[in-house]
C-alpha positions as CSV (number, residue, x, y, z in Angstrom):
1,M,73.5,291.5,330.0
2,K,71.4,294.1,331.8
3,K,69.8,293.0,335.0
4,S,66.4,294.4,333.8
5,N,66.0,291.8,331.1
6,I,67.6,288.8,332.8
7,T,64.2,287.3,333.5
8,L,63.0,287.6,329.9
9,R,66.3,286.1,328.6
10,L,66.0,283.1,331.0
11,I,62.4,282.6,330.0
12,V,63.5,282.3,326.3
13,M,66.3,279.9,327.3
14,N,63.9,277.6,329.2
15,F,61.2,277.8,326.5
16,M,63.7,276.6,323.9
17,E,65.3,274.0,326.1
18,F,62.1,272.1,326.6
19,A,60.7,272.8,323.1
20,V,63.7,270.7,321.9
21,W,62.6,267.8,324.0
22,G,58.9,268.1,323.6
23,A,59.2,267.9,319.8
24,Y,59.7,264.1,320.1
25,L,59.7,262.8,323.6
26,T,56.1,261.8,323.9
27,S,55.5,260.9,320.3
28,L,58.7,259.0,319.4
29,G,57.2,255.7,320.7
30,R,54.2,256.1,318.4
31,Y,56.4,256.6,315.4
32,L,58.7,253.7,316.3
33,G,55.6,251.5,316.8
34,Q,54.4,252.4,313.3
35,I,57.7,251.5,311.6
36,G,57.8,248.1,313.3
37,M,60.1,248.9,316.3
38,G,57.5,248.6,319.1
39,P,59.6,246.1,321.1
40,Q,62.7,248.4,320.7
41,I,60.9,251.4,322.2
42,K,62.4,250.6,325.6
43,W,66.0,250.9,324.3
44,F,65.4,254.4,322.8
45,F,64.1,255.7,326.1
46,A,66.6,253.7,328.2
47,M,69.4,255.3,326.2
48,Q,68.4,258.7,327.7
49,G,69.0,257.1,331.1
50,I,72.2,255.3,330.1
51,V,73.9,258.5,328.9
52,S,72.5,260.4,331.9
53,I,74.6,258.1,334.1
54,F,77.8,259.8,333.1
55,M,77.2,262.7,330.7
56,P,75.5,265.2,333.0
57,A,78.1,264.6,335.7
58,L,80.9,264.8,333.2
59,M,79.6,268.1,331.6
60,G,79.0,269.4,335.1
61,I,82.6,268.8,336.0
62,V,83.7,270.6,332.8
63,A,81.5,273.5,333.7
64,D,82.7,273.7,337.3
65,R,86.4,273.4,336.5
66,H,87.3,274.2,332.9
67,I,84.7,275.9,330.6
68,Q,82.0,278.3,331.6
69,A,78.6,276.6,332.0
70,Q,76.9,278.7,329.3
71,K,79.5,277.7,326.7
72,V,79.3,274.0,327.6
73,L,75.5,274.3,327.3
74,A,75.9,275.8,323.8
75,L,78.4,273.2,322.6
76,C,76.1,270.3,323.9
77,H,73.1,271.7,322.1
78,G,75.1,272.2,318.9
79,L,76.2,268.6,318.8
80,A,72.8,267.2,319.9
81,G,71.0,269.2,317.2
82,L,73.3,268.1,314.4
83,F,73.0,264.4,315.2
84,M,69.2,264.6,315.7
85,I,68.9,266.2,312.3
86,G,71.1,263.4,311.0
87,A,68.6,260.9,312.4
88,G,65.7,262.6,310.8
89,I,67.5,262.8,307.4
90,Y,68.3,259.0,307.6
91,C,64.7,258.2,308.3
92,R,63.6,260.3,305.4
93,Q,66.0,258.6,303.0
94,A,65.3,255.1,304.3
95,G,61.5,255.5,304.0
96,A,59.8,252.3,304.9
97,A,63.1,250.4,305.3
98,V,64.4,252.2,308.5
99,E,66.8,249.9,310.4
100,F,67.4,249.9,314.1
101,A,71.2,250.2,314.2
102,P,71.7,253.5,312.2
103,L,68.7,255.3,313.7
104,F,69.6,254.2,317.2
105,T,73.2,255.2,316.8
106,L,72.4,258.8,315.6
107,Y,69.7,259.2,318.2
108,S,71.9,257.9,321.0
109,I,74.8,260.4,320.2
110,S,72.2,263.2,320.1
111,V,70.7,262.4,323.5
112,A,74.1,261.9,325.0
113,F,74.8,265.6,324.4
114,F,71.2,266.8,325.1
115,M,70.7,265.2,328.5
116,P,73.4,267.3,330.3
117,T,71.7,270.5,329.1
118,I,68.8,270.0,331.5
119,A,71.1,270.4,334.5
120,L,73.3,273.0,332.8
121,V,70.2,275.2,332.0
122,N,69.4,275.2,335.8
123,S,73.0,276.1,336.7
124,V,73.1,278.9,334.1
125,A,69.8,280.2,335.4
126,Y,70.7,280.0,339.1
127,N,74.0,281.8,338.4
128,A,72.2,284.6,336.4
129,L,69.6,285.1,339.0
130,E,72.1,285.3,341.8
131,G,74.2,287.7,339.8
132,A,71.1,289.9,339.4
133,G,70.5,289.8,343.2
134,K,67.5,287.5,342.9
135,D,66.5,284.5,344.9
136,P,66.5,281.3,342.8
137,V,64.0,279.5,345.1
138,K,61.5,282.4,344.6
139,D,62.3,283.6,341.2
140,F,63.3,280.4,339.2
141,P,60.0,278.5,339.3
142,P,58.0,281.2,337.4
143,I,60.8,281.2,334.8
144,R,60.8,277.4,334.6
145,V,57.1,277.5,333.8
146,F,58.0,278.7,330.4
147,G,60.1,275.6,329.8
148,T,56.9,273.6,330.2
149,V,55.1,276.1,327.9
150,G,57.8,275.4,325.3
151,F,57.3,271.6,325.7
152,I,53.6,272.0,325.3
153,C,53.9,274.1,322.1
154,S,56.2,271.5,320.6
155,M,53.9,268.7,321.6
156,L,50.9,270.4,320.0
157,T,52.8,271.3,316.9
158,T,53.9,267.7,316.6
159,N,50.3,266.5,317.1
160,F,48.5,268.9,314.7
161,L,51.0,270.0,312.0
162,K,51.1,267.8,308.9
163,I,54.1,267.7,306.6
164,G,53.9,265.8,303.4
165,G,50.4,264.6,304.3
166,A,51.4,263.0,307.6
167,A,51.1,264.3,311.1
168,M,54.5,264.9,312.7
169,Q,53.7,262.6,315.6
170,D,53.5,259.8,313.0
171,S,56.7,260.6,311.1
172,Y,60.4,261.4,311.2
173,T,59.8,265.1,310.9
174,Q,59.6,265.3,314.7
175,L,63.3,264.5,314.8
176,L,64.2,267.2,312.3
177,S,62.1,269.7,314.3
178,S,63.9,268.9,317.5
179,G,67.4,269.1,315.9
180,I,66.7,272.5,314.3
181,L,65.5,274.0,317.7
182,S,68.6,272.6,319.4
183,V,70.9,274.3,316.9
184,I,69.1,277.6,317.4
185,L,69.5,277.3,321.2
186,C,73.2,276.5,320.7
187,A,73.7,280.0,319.3
188,Y,71.5,281.6,322.0
189,A,73.3,280.0,324.9
190,F,76.5,281.8,324.0
191,T,74.8,285.1,324.9
192,M,74.0,284.1,328.5
193,P,75.8,285.6,331.5
194,A,79.3,284.1,332.2
195,C,79.3,281.4,334.9
196,P,82.3,281.1,337.2
197,T,84.8,278.2,337.0
198,K,87.2,277.1,339.7
199,K,90.5,276.2,338.0
200,G,92.5,273.3,339.5
201,E,95.3,274.4,341.7
202,G,98.6,272.7,342.8
203,G,98.3,270.3,345.8
204,Q,94.8,269.3,345.1
205,S,93.6,265.8,345.6
206,L,92.7,263.6,342.7
207,V,89.0,263.9,343.6
208,D,89.3,267.7,343.5
209,S,91.4,267.9,340.3
210,L,88.8,265.7,338.5
211,G,85.9,267.7,339.9
212,L,84.4,264.5,341.5
213,R,83.8,266.0,344.9
214,A,80.1,266.1,344.4
215,F,80.1,262.3,345.0
216,T,81.4,263.0,348.5
217,L,77.9,264.3,349.3
218,F,77.0,260.6,349.8
219,K,79.0,260.8,353.1
220,D,76.1,262.9,354.4
221,S,73.4,260.3,355.3
222,Q,70.6,262.8,354.5
223,F,72.0,263.5,351.0
224,A,72.7,259.7,350.5
225,I,69.1,258.8,351.3
226,F,67.8,261.7,349.2
227,F,69.9,260.6,346.1
228,I,69.0,256.9,346.5
229,F,65.3,257.6,346.6
230,S,65.7,260.1,343.7
231,M,67.0,257.1,341.8
232,L,64.1,254.9,342.8
233,L,61.5,257.6,341.9
234,G,63.4,258.4,338.8
235,A,62.5,254.9,337.6
236,S,59.0,256.3,337.0
237,L,60.0,259.3,334.9
238,Q,60.2,257.8,331.4
239,I,57.5,255.2,331.6
240,T,54.6,257.3,330.3
241,N,56.9,259.2,327.9
242,G,57.8,255.9,326.3
243,Y,54.5,254.1,326.4
244,A,51.5,256.4,327.0
245,N,51.2,257.5,323.3
246,T,51.8,253.9,322.1
247,F,49.2,252.7,324.6
248,L,46.6,255.2,323.4
249,G,47.4,254.4,319.8
250,S,46.7,250.7,320.5
251,F,43.0,251.5,320.9
252,G,43.0,252.3,317.2
253,D,42.7,248.5,316.6
254,N,39.2,248.7,317.9
255,P,36.9,250.2,315.2
256,L,34.6,251.6,317.9
257,L,37.4,253.6,319.5
258,A,39.7,254.4,316.5
259,D,38.1,257.7,315.8
260,T,38.0,259.0,319.4
261,F,40.0,262.2,320.1
262,A,42.2,260.4,322.6
263,V,43.4,258.0,319.9
264,K,43.6,260.3,316.9
265,N,45.2,263.2,318.9
266,S,47.0,261.3,321.7
267,N,49.9,263.8,321.8
268,A,47.4,266.6,322.4
269,L,45.7,264.7,325.1
270,I,49.0,263.9,326.8
271,S,49.9,267.6,326.6
272,I,47.4,268.2,329.4
273,S,50.2,266.7,331.6
274,Q,52.4,269.5,330.7
275,I,49.7,272.1,331.2
276,S,49.2,270.7,334.7
277,E,53.0,270.9,335.1
278,T,53.0,274.6,334.2
279,L,50.5,275.3,336.9
280,C,52.1,273.1,339.6
281,I,55.5,274.7,339.2
282,L,54.0,277.9,340.6
283,L,53.0,276.0,343.7
284,I,56.5,274.9,344.5
285,P,57.8,277.9,346.4
286,F,54.8,277.8,348.7
287,F,54.9,274.0,349.2
288,M,58.7,274.0,349.8
289,K,58.5,276.7,352.4
290,K,55.3,275.4,354.0
291,F,56.0,271.6,354.1
292,G,59.7,271.0,353.4
293,I,61.4,268.7,351.0
294,K,60.2,265.4,352.6
295,K,56.5,266.1,352.3
296,V,56.9,267.6,348.9
297,M,58.7,264.5,347.7
298,L,56.1,262.3,349.3
299,I,53.3,264.1,347.5
300,A,55.2,263.5,344.2
301,M,55.6,259.8,344.9
302,F,52.0,259.1,345.7
303,A,50.9,261.3,342.7
304,W,52.8,258.7,340.5
305,V,50.5,256.0,342.0
306,F,47.5,257.9,340.7
307,R,49.2,258.7,337.4
308,F,49.7,255.0,336.5
309,G,46.5,253.8,338.2
310,F,44.2,256.2,336.2
311,F,45.9,255.0,332.9
312,G,45.0,251.4,333.9
313,L,41.4,252.2,334.6
314,G,40.8,254.6,331.6
315,Q,39.2,254.2,328.2
316,P,39.3,256.5,325.2
317,D,35.5,257.1,325.1
318,M,33.3,258.7,327.7
319,P,33.4,258.5,330.6
320,G,36.6,256.5,330.7
321,V,38.6,259.3,329.0
322,L,38.1,261.4,332.1
323,L,40.4,259.1,333.9
324,F,43.1,259.7,331.3
325,I,42.6,263.4,331.8
326,L,42.9,263.0,335.6
327,S,46.1,261.0,335.1
328,C,47.5,263.9,333.1
329,I,46.4,266.4,335.7
330,V,48.2,264.6,338.6
331,Y,51.3,264.3,336.4
332,G,52.1,267.9,337.1
333,V,52.4,267.2,340.8
334,A,54.2,263.9,340.2
335,F,56.9,265.5,338.0
336,D,57.3,269.0,339.3
337,F,57.2,268.3,343.0
338,F,60.0,265.8,342.5
339,N,62.3,267.3,339.7
340,I,62.1,271.0,340.4
341,S,62.0,270.7,344.2
342,G,64.9,268.2,344.1
343,S,67.0,270.5,342.0
344,L,66.4,273.5,344.3
345,Y,67.2,271.3,347.3
346,V,70.5,270.4,345.8
347,N,71.3,274.0,344.9
348,E,70.6,275.1,348.5
349,N,72.5,272.4,350.2
350,A,75.5,271.5,348.0
351,P,78.7,273.6,348.4
352,K,78.7,276.5,346.0
353,D,81.9,275.5,344.1
354,I,80.4,272.1,343.1
355,R,76.8,273.1,342.4
356,S,77.0,272.2,338.7
357,S,78.6,268.8,339.5
358,A,75.9,268.3,342.2
359,Q,73.1,269.0,339.7
360,G,74.8,266.6,337.3
361,L,74.8,264.0,340.1
362,F,71.1,264.5,340.7
363,M,70.5,264.0,337.0
364,L,72.6,260.9,337.1
365,M,70.5,259.4,339.9
366,T,67.2,260.3,338.4
367,N,67.4,260.5,334.6
368,G,70.5,258.3,334.6
369,L,70.4,255.2,336.9
370,G,66.7,255.5,337.8
371,A,65.4,256.1,334.3
372,T,67.6,253.4,332.8
373,F,66.6,250.7,335.2
374,G,63.0,251.9,335.2
375,T,62.7,252.0,331.5
376,L,64.2,248.6,330.9
377,A,62.1,247.1,333.7
378,A,59.0,248.8,332.3
379,G,59.9,247.4,328.9
380,A,60.0,243.9,330.4
381,V,56.6,244.4,332.0
382,V,55.1,245.7,328.7
383,D,56.7,242.9,326.7
384,A,55.2,240.4,329.2
385,C,51.8,242.0,329.4
386,V,51.4,243.3,325.8
387,Y,53.9,242.3,323.1
388,N,54.5,238.7,324.2
389,A,51.1,238.0,325.7
390,A,48.4,235.9,324.0
391,S,45.9,238.6,325.0
392,P,47.5,242.1,325.4
393,D,46.7,243.6,328.8
394,W,47.9,247.2,329.1
395,A,45.9,247.7,332.3
396,K,47.9,245.1,334.1
397,A,51.1,246.8,333.2
398,W,49.9,250.2,334.5
399,Y,48.8,248.6,337.8
400,I,52.2,247.1,338.3
401,F,53.8,250.5,337.8
402,A,51.4,252.0,340.3
403,A,52.2,249.4,342.9
404,Y,55.9,250.1,342.5
405,A,55.4,253.8,343.1
406,F,53.4,253.1,346.2
407,V,56.0,250.9,347.7
408,V,58.7,253.5,347.1
409,G,56.6,256.2,348.7
410,V,56.0,254.2,351.8
411,A,59.7,253.3,352.2
412,F,60.7,257.0,351.7
413,M,58.2,258.0,354.4
414,I,59.8,255.7,356.9
415,L,63.5,256.2,356.1
416,F,64.0,259.8,355.1
417,K,64.3,262.4,357.9
418,D,63.0,265.9,357.2
419,P,66.0,268.3,357.0
420,S,64.2,271.1,358.8
421,K,63.4,268.8,361.7
422,K,67.0,267.5,361.8
423,K,68.3,271.1,362.1
424,A,65.8,272.0,364.8
């Protein structure tokens, strides 16, 4: 690949990566609720966390030690796409009789192979940029913006496109769309620049031979605290993905609110979150250099407080809908300043030969352990406040989530030492 077109090629890769996810991530809960699986929503989103506990780290080890990262990326997308298409075909054939077990099984296998691709895309991109003589901290965020653009395009397509008389956000076609995009990206990933691998050599320790040395980063107290709080903040990541659309759709039971834009086009409203994310990514290089990782992470943590709080206060009609819009705007800060900055921090501070494994470990702590515990805990809160309550109270659930984010932010402020000050 010529250096002159590396940026364009990475833009296409990131666009496709997040278009795959955006096709269903924010609308799956709405579809599941409509087919009678509202109480099971938490398990679908928790499964993304469960597989992230081991799959990103495992695939990172394979990419570091055995198979080039771009090939692992391709194989993961191929399998993820085929099983997601299978899930969509099952729903189509089952019609109104969709059962939890077969749908959940196909979906789970698909996300097991998709979740590692988020870290692998970063590794492939960082390698390509460094090979072209570029600085990932400076040059990756503008490329990553197009990943969010891809997510937005998929969300809006899922919201507005109708197939067979039904909007995709209300049907199984969102699963088919995601699977097809994943298969296309499988083929494209094989064309990316080759990533180095470090083959095992004689005399290596068991830790080195298995590629588990990324876990030794916990010996560094700074890294340990960073990863622990990444897990705690990661608990917030899937809450609105799983329940925001379902929450907005619940206002449809009120005849006075059923025809509001926020209810009928909830996926489009939520897409403001990703538009904000697109803009906030561009601020990361400045904020990272100006304030450092600690302050950037703190900004993200307290942004989550506002994200959840505004949902609790909002209403679909005017002027309450403005609070929903504000919640979507602050999401860009909450997500980007945590996920992208954290990934860049790991890339800069982890030893070069275990970067893919370290990125997988970051994914394990955030989208794995954090998202799993967070989604299941959030599901318990929603069950108590909404599904099992005599009088459903979504606002109470959102306030509980906001209080959690606030406590995590305060604890991080006290315990984490700024790396730049530590070196000074």
